[in-house]
mmCIF file of the N, C-alpha and C atoms, coordinates in Angstrom:
data_MODEL
# 
_entry.id   MODEL 
# 
loop_
_atom_site.group_PDB 
_atom_site.id 
_atom_site.type_symbol 
_atom_site.label_atom_id 
_atom_site.label_alt_id 
_atom_site.label_comp_id 
_atom_site.label_asym_id 
_atom_site.label_entity_id 
_atom_site.label_seq_id 
_atom_site.pdbx_PDB_ins_code 
_atom_site.Cartn_x 
_atom_site.Cartn_y 
_atom_site.Cartn_z 
_atom_site.occupancy 
_atom_site.B_iso_or_equiv 
_atom_site.pdbx_formal_charge 
_atom_site.auth_seq_id 
_atom_site.auth_comp_id 
_atom_site.auth_asym_id 
_atom_site.auth_atom_id 
_atom_site.pdbx_PDB_model_num 
ATOM 1   N N  . MET A 1 1  ? 23.257 26.611 188.206 1.00 0.00 ? 1  MET A N  1 
ATOM 2   C CA . MET A 1 1  ? 23.221 25.244 188.085 1.00 0.00 ? 1  MET A CA 1 
ATOM 3   C C  . MET A 1 1  ? 22.083 24.540 188.563 1.00 0.00 ? 1  MET A C  1 
ATOM 4   N N  . GLU A 1 2  ? 21.588 23.659 187.930 1.00 0.00 ? 2  GLU A N  1 
ATOM 5   C CA . GLU A 1 2  ? 20.038 23.016 188.012 1.00 0.00 ? 2  GLU A CA 1 
ATOM 6   C C  . GLU A 1 2  ? 20.301 22.084 189.201 1.00 0.00 ? 2  GLU A C  1 
ATOM 7   N N  . ASN A 1 3  ? 21.408 21.149 189.304 1.00 0.00 ? 3  ASN A N  1 
ATOM 8   C CA . ASN A 1 3  ? 21.598 20.425 190.423 1.00 0.00 ? 3  ASN A CA 1 
ATOM 9   C C  . ASN A 1 3  ? 23.049 20.598 191.153 1.00 0.00 ? 3  ASN A C  1 
ATOM 10  N N  . PRO A 1 4  ? 22.923 21.471 192.130 1.00 0.00 ? 4  PRO A N  1 
ATOM 11  C CA . PRO A 1 4  ? 24.403 21.635 192.820 1.00 0.00 ? 4  PRO A CA 1 
ATOM 12  C C  . PRO A 1 4  ? 24.935 20.470 193.502 1.00 0.00 ? 4  PRO A C  1 
ATOM 13  N N  . PHE A 1 5  ? 26.373 20.215 193.146 1.00 0.00 ? 5  PHE A N  1 
ATOM 14  C CA . PHE A 1 5  ? 26.873 19.191 193.835 1.00 0.00 ? 5  PHE A CA 1 
ATOM 15  C C  . PHE A 1 5  ? 27.716 19.709 194.826 1.00 0.00 ? 5  PHE A C  1 
ATOM 16  N N  . PHE A 1 6  ? 28.033 21.235 195.144 1.00 0.00 ? 6  PHE A N  1 
ATOM 17  C CA . PHE A 1 6  ? 28.686 21.601 196.164 1.00 0.00 ? 6  PHE A CA 1 
ATOM 18  C C  . PHE A 1 6  ? 27.895 22.545 196.760 1.00 0.00 ? 6  PHE A C  1 
ATOM 19  N N  . ALA A 1 7  ? 28.269 22.460 198.326 1.00 0.00 ? 7  ALA A N  1 
ATOM 20  C CA . ALA A 1 7  ? 27.472 23.419 199.185 1.00 0.00 ? 7  ALA A CA 1 
ATOM 21  C C  . ALA A 1 7  ? 28.006 24.798 199.297 1.00 0.00 ? 7  ALA A C  1 
ATOM 22  N N  . LEU A 1 8  ? 27.452 25.822 199.585 1.00 0.00 ? 8  LEU A N  1 
ATOM 23  C CA . LEU A 1 8  ? 27.860 27.190 199.647 1.00 0.00 ? 8  LEU A CA 1 
ATOM 24  C C  . LEU A 1 8  ? 28.621 27.477 201.109 1.00 0.00 ? 8  LEU A C  1 
ATOM 25  N N  . LYS A 1 9  ? 28.244 26.725 202.004 1.00 0.00 ? 9  LYS A N  1 
ATOM 26  C CA . LYS A 1 9  ? 28.834 26.863 203.226 1.00 0.00 ? 9  LYS A CA 1 
ATOM 27  C C  . LYS A 1 9  ? 29.302 25.484 203.904 1.00 0.00 ? 9  LYS A C  1 
ATOM 28  N N  . GLN A 1 10 ? 29.974 25.444 204.676 1.00 0.00 ? 10 GLN A N  1 
ATOM 29  C CA . GLN A 1 10 ? 30.487 24.020 205.439 1.00 0.00 ? 10 GLN A CA 1 
ATOM 30  C C  . GLN A 1 10 ? 29.637 23.240 206.257 1.00 0.00 ? 10 GLN A C  1 
ATOM 31  N N  . SER A 1 11 ? 28.619 23.850 206.672 1.00 0.00 ? 11 SER A N  1 
ATOM 32  C CA . SER A 1 11 ? 27.885 23.073 207.976 1.00 0.00 ? 11 SER A CA 1 
ATOM 33  C C  . SER A 1 11 ? 26.521 22.464 207.034 1.00 0.00 ? 11 SER A C  1 
ATOM 34  N N  . ASP A 1 12 ? 26.618 22.452 205.757 1.00 0.00 ? 12 ASP A N  1 
ATOM 35  C CA . ASP A 1 12 ? 25.301 22.111 204.786 1.00 0.00 ? 12 ASP A CA 1 
ATOM 36  C C  . ASP A 1 12 ? 25.239 20.454 204.771 1.00 0.00 ? 12 ASP A C  1 
ATOM 37  N N  . ILE A 1 13 ? 24.156 19.925 205.634 1.00 0.00 ? 13 ILE A N  1 
ATOM 38  C CA . ILE A 1 13 ? 24.183 18.495 205.809 1.00 0.00 ? 13 ILE A CA 1 
ATOM 39  C C  . ILE A 1 13 ? 22.928 17.966 205.102 1.00 0.00 ? 13 ILE A C  1 
ATOM 40  N N  . TYR A 1 14 ? 22.094 18.557 204.175 1.00 0.00 ? 14 TYR A N  1 
ATOM 41  C CA . TYR A 1 14 ? 20.962 18.140 203.599 1.00 0.00 ? 14 TYR A CA 1 
ATOM 42  C C  . TYR A 1 14 ? 21.312 17.182 202.517 1.00 0.00 ? 14 TYR A C  1 
ATOM 43  N N  . THR A 1 15 ? 20.436 16.194 202.497 1.00 0.00 ? 15 THR A N  1 
ATOM 44  C CA . THR A 1 15 ? 20.746 15.235 201.349 1.00 0.00 ? 15 THR A CA 1 
ATOM 45  C C  . THR A 1 15 ? 19.939 15.736 200.045 1.00 0.00 ? 15 THR A C  1 
ATOM 46  N N  . ARG A 1 16 ? 20.481 15.620 199.125 1.00 0.00 ? 16 ARG A N  1 
ATOM 47  C CA . ARG A 1 16 ? 20.195 16.269 197.699 1.00 0.00 ? 16 ARG A CA 1 
ATOM 48  C C  . ARG A 1 16 ? 19.852 14.953 196.502 1.00 0.00 ? 16 ARG A C  1 
ATOM 49  N N  . ARG A 1 17 ? 18.721 15.113 196.069 1.00 0.00 ? 17 ARG A N  1 
ATOM 50  C CA . ARG A 1 17 ? 18.247 13.919 195.012 1.00 0.00 ? 17 ARG A CA 1 
ATOM 51  C C  . ARG A 1 17 ? 18.022 14.790 193.895 1.00 0.00 ? 17 ARG A C  1 
ATOM 52  N N  . CYS A 1 18 ? 18.977 14.360 192.875 1.00 0.00 ? 18 CYS A N  1 
ATOM 53  C CA . CYS A 1 18 ? 18.950 14.862 191.337 1.00 0.00 ? 18 CYS A CA 1 
ATOM 54  C C  . CYS A 1 18 ? 18.162 13.810 190.426 1.00 0.00 ? 18 CYS A C  1 
ATOM 55  N N  . LYS A 1 19 ? 16.982 14.051 190.140 1.00 0.00 ? 19 LYS A N  1 
ATOM 56  C CA . LYS A 1 19 ? 16.350 13.031 189.174 1.00 0.00 ? 19 LYS A CA 1 
ATOM 57  C C  . LYS A 1 19 ? 16.279 13.351 187.639 1.00 0.00 ? 19 LYS A C  1 
ATOM 58  N N  . ARG A 1 20 ? 16.798 12.322 186.597 1.00 0.00 ? 20 ARG A N  1 
ATOM 59  C CA . ARG A 1 20 ? 16.835 12.669 185.426 1.00 0.00 ? 20 ARG A CA 1 
ATOM 60  C C  . ARG A 1 20 ? 15.704 11.450 184.871 1.00 0.00 ? 20 ARG A C  1 
ATOM 61  N N  . VAL A 1 21 ? 15.551 11.223 183.659 1.00 0.00 ? 21 VAL A N  1 
ATOM 62  C CA . VAL A 1 21 ? 14.371 10.430 183.193 1.00 0.00 ? 21 VAL A CA 1 
ATOM 63  C C  . VAL A 1 21 ? 14.814 8.960  183.579 1.00 0.00 ? 21 VAL A C  1 
ATOM 64  N N  . ASN A 1 22 ? 15.836 8.141  183.690 1.00 0.00 ? 22 ASN A N  1 
ATOM 65  C CA . ASN A 1 22 ? 16.093 7.049  184.200 1.00 0.00 ? 22 ASN A CA 1 
ATOM 66  C C  . ASN A 1 22 ? 17.034 6.768  185.095 1.00 0.00 ? 22 ASN A C  1 
ATOM 67  N N  . THR A 1 23 ? 17.393 8.013  185.838 1.00 0.00 ? 23 THR A N  1 
ATOM 68  C CA . THR A 1 23 ? 18.763 8.048  186.639 1.00 0.00 ? 23 THR A CA 1 
ATOM 69  C C  . THR A 1 23 ? 18.383 8.854  187.981 1.00 0.00 ? 23 THR A C  1 
ATOM 70  N N  . ILE A 1 24 ? 18.549 8.572  188.978 1.00 0.00 ? 24 ILE A N  1 
ATOM 71  C CA . ILE A 1 24 ? 18.169 9.415  190.094 1.00 0.00 ? 24 ILE A CA 1 
ATOM 72  C C  . ILE A 1 24 ? 19.941 9.297  190.936 1.00 0.00 ? 24 ILE A C  1 
ATOM 73  N N  . ILE A 1 25 ? 20.379 10.674 191.023 1.00 0.00 ? 25 ILE A N  1 
ATOM 74  C CA . ILE A 1 25 ? 21.560 10.520 191.973 1.00 0.00 ? 25 ILE A CA 1 
ATOM 75  C C  . ILE A 1 25 ? 21.245 11.059 193.270 1.00 0.00 ? 25 ILE A C  1 
ATOM 76  N N  . VAL A 1 26 ? 21.685 10.410 194.457 1.00 0.00 ? 26 VAL A N  1 
ATOM 77  C CA . VAL A 1 26 ? 21.652 10.899 195.600 1.00 0.00 ? 26 VAL A CA 1 
ATOM 78  C C  . VAL A 1 26 ? 22.809 11.444 196.154 1.00 0.00 ? 26 VAL A C  1 
ATOM 79  N N  . LEU A 1 27 ? 22.807 12.418 196.742 1.00 0.00 ? 27 LEU A N  1 
ATOM 80  C CA . LEU A 1 27 ? 23.903 12.997 197.418 1.00 0.00 ? 27 LEU A CA 1 
ATOM 81  C C  . LEU A 1 27 ? 23.799 13.264 199.234 1.00 0.00 ? 27 LEU A C  1 
ATOM 82  N N  . ALA A 1 28 ? 24.398 12.363 199.760 1.00 0.00 ? 28 ALA A N  1 
ATOM 83  C CA . ALA A 1 28 ? 24.069 12.119 201.123 1.00 0.00 ? 28 ALA A CA 1 
ATOM 84  C C  . ALA A 1 28 ? 25.471 12.547 201.795 1.00 0.00 ? 28 ALA A C  1 
ATOM 85  N N  . PRO A 1 29 ? 25.523 13.658 202.341 1.00 0.00 ? 29 PRO A N  1 
ATOM 86  C CA . PRO A 1 29 ? 26.602 14.061 203.137 1.00 0.00 ? 29 PRO A CA 1 
ATOM 87  C C  . PRO A 1 29 ? 26.615 13.538 204.455 1.00 0.00 ? 29 PRO A C  1 
ATOM 88  N N  . ASN A 1 30 ? 27.972 13.384 205.024 1.00 0.00 ? 30 ASN A N  1 
ATOM 89  C CA . ASN A 1 30 ? 28.365 12.826 206.221 1.00 0.00 ? 30 ASN A CA 1 
ATOM 90  C C  . ASN A 1 30 ? 27.814 13.845 207.353 1.00 0.00 ? 30 ASN A C  1 
ATOM 91  N N  . ALA A 1 31 ? 27.220 13.180 208.405 1.00 0.00 ? 31 ALA A N  1 
ATOM 92  C CA . ALA A 1 31 ? 26.767 14.358 209.319 1.00 0.00 ? 31 ALA A CA 1 
ATOM 93  C C  . ALA A 1 31 ? 27.783 14.932 210.089 1.00 0.00 ? 31 ALA A C  1 
ATOM 94  N N  . GLU A 1 32 ? 28.970 14.113 210.156 1.00 0.00 ? 32 GLU A N  1 
ATOM 95  C CA . GLU A 1 32 ? 29.937 15.083 210.933 1.00 0.00 ? 32 GLU A CA 1 
ATOM 96  C C  . GLU A 1 32 ? 30.730 15.937 210.029 1.00 0.00 ? 32 GLU A C  1 
ATOM 97  N N  . TYR A 1 33 ? 31.029 15.713 208.697 1.00 0.00 ? 33 TYR A N  1 
ATOM 98  C CA . TYR A 1 33 ? 31.870 16.739 207.890 1.00 0.00 ? 33 TYR A CA 1 
ATOM 99  C C  . TYR A 1 33 ? 31.036 17.832 207.079 1.00 0.00 ? 33 TYR A C  1 
ATOM 100 N N  . GLY A 1 34 ? 29.610 17.124 206.698 1.00 0.00 ? 34 GLY A N  1 
ATOM 101 C CA . GLY A 1 34 ? 28.898 17.927 205.725 1.00 0.00 ? 34 GLY A CA 1 
ATOM 102 C C  . GLY A 1 34 ? 29.196 17.424 204.283 1.00 0.00 ? 34 GLY A C  1 
ATOM 103 N N  . MET A 1 35 ? 28.409 18.726 203.619 1.00 0.00 ? 35 MET A N  1 
ATOM 104 C CA . MET A 1 35 ? 28.351 18.377 202.042 1.00 0.00 ? 35 MET A CA 1 
ATOM 105 C C  . MET A 1 35 ? 29.919 19.102 201.599 1.00 0.00 ? 35 MET A C  1 
ATOM 106 N N  . VAL A 1 36 ? 30.207 18.546 200.308 1.00 0.00 ? 36 VAL A N  1 
ATOM 107 C CA . VAL A 1 36 ? 31.519 18.919 199.800 1.00 0.00 ? 36 VAL A CA 1 
ATOM 108 C C  . VAL A 1 36 ? 31.250 20.549 199.459 1.00 0.00 ? 36 VAL A C  1 
ATOM 109 N N  . THR A 1 37 ? 31.999 21.436 199.777 1.00 0.00 ? 37 THR A N  1 
ATOM 110 C CA . THR A 1 37 ? 31.896 22.929 199.347 1.00 0.00 ? 37 THR A CA 1 
ATOM 111 C C  . THR A 1 37 ? 32.536 23.195 198.383 1.00 0.00 ? 37 THR A C  1 
ATOM 112 N N  . VAL A 1 38 ? 32.359 24.450 197.917 1.00 0.00 ? 38 VAL A N  1 
ATOM 113 C CA . VAL A 1 38 ? 33.040 24.884 196.686 1.00 0.00 ? 38 VAL A CA 1 
ATOM 114 C C  . VAL A 1 38 ? 34.684 25.215 197.126 1.00 0.00 ? 38 VAL A C  1 
ATOM 115 N N  . PHE A 1 39 ? 34.912 25.023 198.249 1.00 0.00 ? 39 PHE A N  1 
ATOM 116 C CA . PHE A 1 39 ? 36.454 25.085 198.624 1.00 0.00 ? 39 PHE A CA 1 
ATOM 117 C C  . PHE A 1 39 ? 37.042 23.942 198.258 1.00 0.00 ? 39 PHE A C  1 
ATOM 118 N N  . ASP A 1 40 ? 36.422 22.807 198.242 1.00 0.00 ? 40 ASP A N  1 
ATOM 119 C CA . ASP A 1 40 ? 37.054 21.616 197.891 1.00 0.00 ? 40 ASP A CA 1 
ATOM 120 C C  . ASP A 1 40 ? 36.711 20.940 196.637 1.00 0.00 ? 40 ASP A C  1 
ATOM 121 N N  . GLU A 1 41 ? 36.380 22.069 195.628 1.00 0.00 ? 41 GLU A N  1 
ATOM 122 C CA . GLU A 1 41 ? 36.031 21.538 194.536 1.00 0.00 ? 41 GLU A CA 1 
ATOM 123 C C  . GLU A 1 41 ? 37.519 21.008 193.547 1.00 0.00 ? 41 GLU A C  1 
ATOM 124 N N  . ASP A 1 42 ? 38.625 21.520 193.756 1.00 0.00 ? 42 ASP A N  1 
ATOM 125 C CA . ASP A 1 42 ? 39.947 21.092 193.248 1.00 0.00 ? 42 ASP A CA 1 
ATOM 126 C C  . ASP A 1 42 ? 40.199 19.653 193.565 1.00 0.00 ? 42 ASP A C  1 
ATOM 127 N N  . ALA A 1 43 ? 40.057 19.460 194.838 1.00 0.00 ? 43 ALA A N  1 
ATOM 128 C CA . ALA A 1 43 ? 40.283 18.050 195.358 1.00 0.00 ? 43 ALA A CA 1 
ATOM 129 C C  . ALA A 1 43 ? 39.542 17.114 194.702 1.00 0.00 ? 43 ALA A C  1 
ATOM 130 N N  . TRP A 1 44 ? 38.072 17.430 194.707 1.00 0.00 ? 44 TRP A N  1 
ATOM 131 C CA . TRP A 1 44 ? 37.070 16.584 194.007 1.00 0.00 ? 44 TRP A CA 1 
ATOM 132 C C  . TRP A 1 44 ? 37.218 16.318 192.537 1.00 0.00 ? 44 TRP A C  1 
ATOM 133 N N  . ILE A 1 45 ? 37.530 17.430 191.790 1.00 0.00 ? 45 ILE A N  1 
ATOM 134 C CA . ILE A 1 45 ? 37.772 17.137 190.457 1.00 0.00 ? 45 ILE A CA 1 
ATOM 135 C C  . ILE A 1 45 ? 39.207 16.185 190.193 1.00 0.00 ? 45 ILE A C  1 
ATOM 136 N N  . TYR A 1 46 ? 40.072 16.485 190.941 1.00 0.00 ? 46 TYR A N  1 
ATOM 137 C CA . TYR A 1 46 ? 41.298 15.529 190.989 1.00 0.00 ? 46 TYR A CA 1 
ATOM 138 C C  . TYR A 1 46 ? 41.065 14.201 191.118 1.00 0.00 ? 46 TYR A C  1 
ATOM 139 N N  . ALA A 1 47 ? 40.195 13.860 192.068 1.00 0.00 ? 47 ALA A N  1 
ATOM 140 C CA . ALA A 1 47 ? 39.809 12.492 192.318 1.00 0.00 ? 47 ALA A CA 1 
ATOM 141 C C  . ALA A 1 47 ? 38.997 11.931 191.297 1.00 0.00 ? 47 ALA A C  1 
ATOM 142 N N  . ILE A 1 48 ? 38.152 12.674 190.737 1.00 0.00 ? 48 ILE A N  1 
ATOM 143 C CA . ILE A 1 48 ? 37.395 12.001 189.602 1.00 0.00 ? 48 ILE A CA 1 
ATOM 144 C C  . ILE A 1 48 ? 38.149 12.076 188.380 1.00 0.00 ? 48 ILE A C  1 
ATOM 145 N N  . SER A 1 49 ? 39.318 12.842 188.060 1.00 0.00 ? 49 SER A N  1 
ATOM 146 C CA . SER A 1 49 ? 40.125 12.644 186.864 1.00 0.00 ? 49 SER A CA 1 
ATOM 147 C C  . SER A 1 49 ? 40.982 11.459 187.119 1.00 0.00 ? 49 SER A C  1 
ATOM 148 N N  . LYS A 1 50 ? 41.481 11.107 188.283 1.00 0.00 ? 50 LYS A N  1 
ATOM 149 C CA . LYS A 1 50 ? 42.254 9.863  188.697 1.00 0.00 ? 50 LYS A CA 1 
ATOM 150 C C  . LYS A 1 50 ? 41.116 8.466  188.393 1.00 0.00 ? 50 LYS A C  1 
ATOM 151 N N  . LEU A 1 51 ? 40.172 8.752  188.838 1.00 0.00 ? 51 LEU A N  1 
ATOM 152 C CA . LEU A 1 51 ? 39.106 7.508  188.407 1.00 0.00 ? 51 LEU A CA 1 
ATOM 153 C C  . LEU A 1 51 ? 38.865 7.235  187.136 1.00 0.00 ? 51 LEU A C  1 
ATOM 154 N N  . GLN A 1 52 ? 38.656 8.418  186.317 1.00 0.00 ? 52 GLN A N  1 
ATOM 155 C CA . GLN A 1 52 ? 38.487 8.286  185.039 1.00 0.00 ? 52 GLN A CA 1 
ATOM 156 C C  . GLN A 1 52 ? 39.720 7.838  184.155 1.00 0.00 ? 52 GLN A C  1 
ATOM 157 N N  . GLU A 1 53 ? 40.797 8.101  184.644 1.00 0.00 ? 53 GLU A N  1 
ATOM 158 C CA . GLU A 1 53 ? 42.134 7.698  184.213 1.00 0.00 ? 53 GLU A CA 1 
ATOM 159 C C  . GLU A 1 53 ? 42.075 6.088  184.412 1.00 0.00 ? 53 GLU A C  1 
ATOM 160 N N  . SER A 1 54 ? 41.813 5.484  185.689 1.00 0.00 ? 54 SER A N  1 
ATOM 161 C CA . SER A 1 54 ? 41.745 4.164  185.897 1.00 0.00 ? 54 SER A CA 1 
ATOM 162 C C  . SER A 1 54 ? 40.659 3.385  184.832 1.00 0.00 ? 54 SER A C  1 
ATOM 163 N N  . ILE A 1 55 ? 39.524 4.018  184.635 1.00 0.00 ? 55 ILE A N  1 
ATOM 164 C CA . ILE A 1 55 ? 38.670 3.528  183.657 1.00 0.00 ? 55 ILE A CA 1 
ATOM 165 C C  . ILE A 1 55 ? 39.232 3.681  182.231 1.00 0.00 ? 55 ILE A C  1 
ATOM 166 N N  . ASN A 1 56 ? 39.845 4.478  181.777 1.00 0.00 ? 56 ASN A N  1 
ATOM 167 C CA . ASN A 1 56 ? 40.365 4.497  180.458 1.00 0.00 ? 56 ASN A CA 1 
ATOM 168 C C  . ASN A 1 56 ? 41.287 3.616  180.215 1.00 0.00 ? 56 ASN A C  1 
ATOM 169 N N  . ASN A 1 57 ? 42.006 3.051  181.422 1.00 0.00 ? 57 ASN A N  1 
ATOM 170 C CA . ASN A 1 57 ? 43.262 2.354  181.167 1.00 0.00 ? 57 ASN A CA 1 
ATOM 171 C C  . ASN A 1 57 ? 43.028 0.646  181.631 1.00 0.00 ? 57 ASN A C  1 
ATOM 172 N N  . HIS A 1 58 ? 41.773 0.778  181.810 1.00 0.00 ? 58 HIS A N  1 
ATOM 173 C CA . HIS A 1 58 ? 40.890 -0.652 181.935 1.00 0.00 ? 58 HIS A CA 1 
ATOM 174 C C  . HIS A 1 58 ? 41.572 -1.250 183.221 1.00 0.00 ? 58 HIS A C  1 
ATOM 175 N N  . GLN A 1 59 ? 41.648 -0.431 184.319 1.00 0.00 ? 59 GLN A N  1 
ATOM 176 C CA . GLN A 1 59 ? 42.207 -0.758 185.709 1.00 0.00 ? 59 GLN A CA 1 
ATOM 177 C C  . GLN A 1 59 ? 40.982 -0.845 186.469 1.00 0.00 ? 59 GLN A C  1 
ATOM 178 N N  . LEU A 1 60 ? 41.307 -1.724 187.628 1.00 0.00 ? 60 LEU A N  1 
ATOM 179 C CA . LEU A 1 60 ? 40.470 -2.006 188.821 1.00 0.00 ? 60 LEU A CA 1 
ATOM 180 C C  . LEU A 1 60 ? 40.112 -0.494 189.365 1.00 0.00 ? 60 LEU A C  1 
ATOM 181 N N  . ILE A 1 61 ? 38.660 -0.034 189.541 1.00 0.00 ? 61 ILE A N  1 
ATOM 182 C CA . ILE A 1 61 ? 38.268 1.061  190.407 1.00 0.00 ? 61 ILE A CA 1 
ATOM 183 C C  . ILE A 1 61 ? 38.388 0.892  191.898 1.00 0.00 ? 61 ILE A C  1 
ATOM 184 N N  . LYS A 1 62 ? 39.257 1.702  192.474 1.00 0.00 ? 62 LYS A N  1 
ATOM 185 C CA . LYS A 1 62 ? 39.388 1.567  194.005 1.00 0.00 ? 62 LYS A CA 1 
ATOM 186 C C  . LYS A 1 62 ? 38.632 2.424  194.731 1.00 0.00 ? 62 LYS A C  1 
ATOM 187 N N  . ARG A 1 63 ? 38.231 2.331  195.998 1.00 0.00 ? 63 ARG A N  1 
ATOM 188 C CA . ARG A 1 63 ? 37.510 3.193  196.828 1.00 0.00 ? 63 ARG A CA 1 
ATOM 189 C C  . ARG A 1 63 ? 38.495 4.343  197.431 1.00 0.00 ? 63 ARG A C  1 
ATOM 190 N N  . THR A 1 64 ? 39.844 4.356  197.363 1.00 0.00 ? 64 THR A N  1 
ATOM 191 C CA . THR A 1 64 ? 40.767 5.135  197.882 1.00 0.00 ? 64 THR A CA 1 
ATOM 192 C C  . THR A 1 64 ? 41.556 5.721  196.592 1.00 0.00 ? 64 THR A C  1 
ATOM 193 N N  . VAL A 1 65 ? 41.795 7.152  196.515 1.00 0.00 ? 65 VAL A N  1 
ATOM 194 C CA . VAL A 1 65 ? 42.694 7.509  195.473 1.00 0.00 ? 65 VAL A CA 1 
ATOM 195 C C  . VAL A 1 65 ? 43.751 8.126  196.209 1.00 0.00 ? 65 VAL A C  1 
ATOM 196 N N  . TYR A 1 66 ? 44.811 7.591  195.717 1.00 0.00 ? 66 TYR A N  1 
ATOM 197 C CA . TYR A 1 66 ? 46.299 7.804  196.300 1.00 0.00 ? 66 TYR A CA 1 
ATOM 198 C C  . TYR A 1 66 ? 46.868 9.140  195.170 1.00 0.00 ? 66 TYR A C  1 
ATOM 199 N N  . LEU A 1 67 ? 47.597 10.035 195.971 1.00 0.00 ? 67 LEU A N  1 
ATOM 200 C CA . LEU A 1 67 ? 48.080 11.146 195.152 1.00 0.00 ? 67 LEU A CA 1 
ATOM 201 C C  . LEU A 1 67 ? 49.288 11.862 195.684 1.00 0.00 ? 67 LEU A C  1 
ATOM 202 N N  . THR A 1 68 ? 50.347 12.484 195.317 1.00 0.00 ? 68 THR A N  1 
ATOM 203 C CA . THR A 1 68 ? 51.198 12.977 195.592 1.00 0.00 ? 68 THR A CA 1 
ATOM 204 C C  . THR A 1 68 ? 51.144 14.515 195.462 1.00 0.00 ? 68 THR A C  1 
ATOM 205 N N  . PRO A 1 69 ? 51.825 15.370 196.429 1.00 0.00 ? 69 PRO A N  1 
ATOM 206 C CA . PRO A 1 69 ? 51.560 16.743 196.271 1.00 0.00 ? 69 PRO A CA 1 
ATOM 207 C C  . PRO A 1 69 ? 51.849 17.445 194.897 1.00 0.00 ? 69 PRO A C  1 
ATOM 208 N N  . TYR A 1 70 ? 52.940 17.013 194.322 1.00 0.00 ? 70 TYR A N  1 
ATOM 209 C CA . TYR A 1 70 ? 53.513 17.234 192.934 1.00 0.00 ? 70 TYR A CA 1 
ATOM 210 C C  . TYR A 1 70 ? 52.315 17.092 191.701 1.00 0.00 ? 70 TYR A C  1 
ATOM 211 N N  . ASP A 1 71 ? 51.401 16.117 191.673 1.00 0.00 ? 71 ASP A N  1 
ATOM 212 C CA . ASP A 1 71 ? 50.337 15.610 190.993 1.00 0.00 ? 71 ASP A CA 1 
ATOM 213 C C  . ASP A 1 71 ? 49.350 16.734 191.108 1.00 0.00 ? 71 ASP A C  1 
ATOM 214 N N  . PHE A 1 72 ? 49.139 16.729 192.327 1.00 0.00 ? 72 PHE A N  1 
ATOM 215 C CA . PHE A 1 72 ? 47.823 17.642 192.820 1.00 0.00 ? 72 PHE A CA 1 
ATOM 216 C C  . PHE A 1 72 ? 47.943 19.219 192.521 1.00 0.00 ? 72 PHE A C  1 
ATOM 217 N N  . PHE A 1 73 ? 49.291 19.697 192.821 1.00 0.00 ? 73 PHE A N  1 
ATOM 218 C CA . PHE A 1 73 ? 49.430 21.081 192.714 1.00 0.00 ? 73 PHE A CA 1 
ATOM 219 C C  . PHE A 1 73 ? 49.957 21.467 191.290 1.00 0.00 ? 73 PHE A C  1 
# 
């Protein structure tokens, strides 16, 4: 994977910059919690799918994603 979005260990706090032609993505982890790890991947993908669902339904995008255990699992 050219631009890793997940860390392999929990204490990874290094900022990553992914650069394409006209786009720069900066992944800046929280100093207390660190970068998202491969163990957090399912929750991260679920949150992205909920945000994309809001976009597809022309709804307002919110900073907080609410979920139920039934939906997630």
